C-alpha angles and dihedrals in degrees: 000000000000115000091236090069090056088051090052093048091049098045096044094045094238086155091067114131093021122106116248128197141169120257089258092056104261118140118252125205116189108212097168128004090211131223121313108248113212094178130072115305137046119352098244129027132198094022121162124212139158121224112192089339096309114118121227130188120196145077133332125211120197128202137159090233132019090235089067086073090069095036088059091046094238089142088069097042119090089202087075095052088093094061109122097182135021107210114202143160092223125023103206098160142006116264132212136196125234090275090058093251119146113247116219111242132203126195095215113238111216140143107301101203104130096208089052091050092048090054089054090069093075091051091045090053090053090048092060117055093193093058092043088063091057100085095194095048095119092049091048091052089061097035113023091172090073083094098068128203089246093054090049091053091049090050092050090050090050090051092051090049090052090051090047090053090053090051090049089055091050090051089056091051093047093044094246098314107146090186094054092044090051090051092055093045093049090049092051092051092046084068087065095214097296095069100017095119096047089047091050090050090050090056092047092048092047109052116217091234090065091053092047090058088062102029091121091065117066089188093057093044090051092047092049096049097039091046093048089050089054090234104118109122122229092245092055090085099160093050091046093050092049092049092051088055092049093042091057092043094055098028092238133172118212123228124253103264091216089075090073118089120224104158120117091000129139115235092248089060098048114128091235092059094041091052091051089049090050090052089051091052092052091046095054099033112078111171091007093161095056091046091052093048094045096046122082100163112097095215090053091050091050090051090060088068098044112103122234127203098352141132090215113101109254124250112264119240092252090054091050089049090055090051090049093048098045103032117011101045095042090051093050089047094048093045092051091049092048090052095042093243130130124247123168105230090165093062093051092047088054090057094057120084119252117272119246116218138127095270094050091047089056091052088051089052087055090057099261116151110231113189106154147353092284088063095044095047091050093049093045089053091048092052098041098043104031114017097043092049096040091241090154096140090057092049121089091227096048092045092051091050090048091050092049091052091049091052091051090054090060 
């Protein structure tokens, strides 16, 4: 059974009237299924349940099998510590959160008629707009291997080439300065999608050469970047005074603070914190470009983004992974291509854990195995460049389905 059908059964209360219990025999009453979360994190938020009469409010995670909890690395992710119930079709093992606490599990009790469940797939597709854009979703449900390993490798190569093209454009803008281009790219990816464009604009409005003049002072770097972003608070008088000095010195104009997005954002993703972390990275990272280009060991690359002797909260491993995937690896790939040398970007992508976002979760629902960043980058490219634009005839999967239909006609 595809996971999306379990989502549909849960969300539309098709379990109503049937007794539910945890795997250790405690009664479960579902008072509210919660709100469907399409971003990173548990599947449903703000749910309300009773377990043996005790009421719980929190998040719900849904999987076909309990073992998917570990496969998806939820046992290492603090975002899943708020899960109050793990809803599954088959409970094949106990599951724990990152604090080592046992998570209650429920093998969802629902109508078992197989024809009825098969018919749910059409409704489930309509429920999820992301899956509805994947034209071959129904075929993939029955045959996930339609997306071959060879097609994934081709897709990853295409994605790296797209990122290389973006770097080439930045090199034109920065007059061939790899260091300045890297600075702008890192800034963009410090925005982590939600604030990527404001962060990129911040880097463009604040030339790297100005920051380098003050790179020995974390306070001045923070003042310059926070001031340019327009995000210094009134009560931060020392920071504000220092920015006014630097603003006059370099004849700068701050950004409109309204450009930054704060809604539905966890504190660790706020633009204020990300800017302070970016300042910390610049402060501690002399010759960052050469270190990135000279380092081929993943652990050593990760260490470049680990903060030392700072009051700023460190970047989490998942955030560092995103910077590696979207900035570091593409730069190493582009630099090697520009200098006609070989560097195995694929091998490094395979060492990085799989990304967790709404698009990747939909591919998982459709039965796609996602083991590492090489898989997620390939599947993201497939969705964003083929599925969303209905380029099925140019996709290996779509072409194969088309050919099969043609053969059946004859």
